[in-house]
Phi, psi and omega in degrees: 000143176276174172296152169269135185242111176294140181246118174263130189262117182244154181267072183080002187245019186292325180290319177295317182295306185304311178312314182286323179295316187286337171289342180277316196255118182303147182069022179256149180200158172280135185254334181191144175237121181264118185288148179233189186293151175071015175088348184280164173280140172281311177223157177229112178269135182219164173237131185233107182057036185083000178249141182269137172229160167233135169255133182245132170278079189278329186116178184281000190288322184237152182224158180292149167233173173291348179292348174229132175219163172255138183255127177252114180271124174254145181270332189226158171298328175305311178298315170307311181295310180305302184294318172307316181296311179306303186294328182271354178284160176052044174102359166291179184210140174281151172226209183248158172065028182089007180263148179207167170242151176268181187288349180262001177090003182277135177269141183234155166238114180262107190226142169294141181304320183302337182302322179302314172299323178289316190280346182258007177301138182299336172279100187298325179294321177292319174303320177293326176294326177296311181308302185304326178288314186277346183294329177271349189286154166267273176286137181286136176249114193288321180304324181289325180288310175306321179300308183299317180301317185287335175088183181298000000 
């Protein structure tokens, strides 16, 4: 069996979306473009942070929902800030708990890598303070999560 590759359906914006995505994530690249009718790409295969995807210019029939999102694990607040700003710009939208939508309607979770460690701490009181801290946030702020973890 071969790898499973997610296919993202766009309404004629696959090339633009992929160019945007690969510009955001280091080590990302377009790997193959399959020509379609009218000179546009039918599909664009790309690697995003080491994971393979396909973008399809499928048309207006289907749209993204929050039921599927891409998670970006960030090491620093600077990375969180950079990605959050880029993804929510030009028609993107902020949501809660580190979720946002880009201008193409795709949902993203921009989270500090450290969040998983904080939430899985054996001291459940510390982990619950972190949950209480991030639930009302839009963009996650690592320093605030760390303060909540440390407690009073």
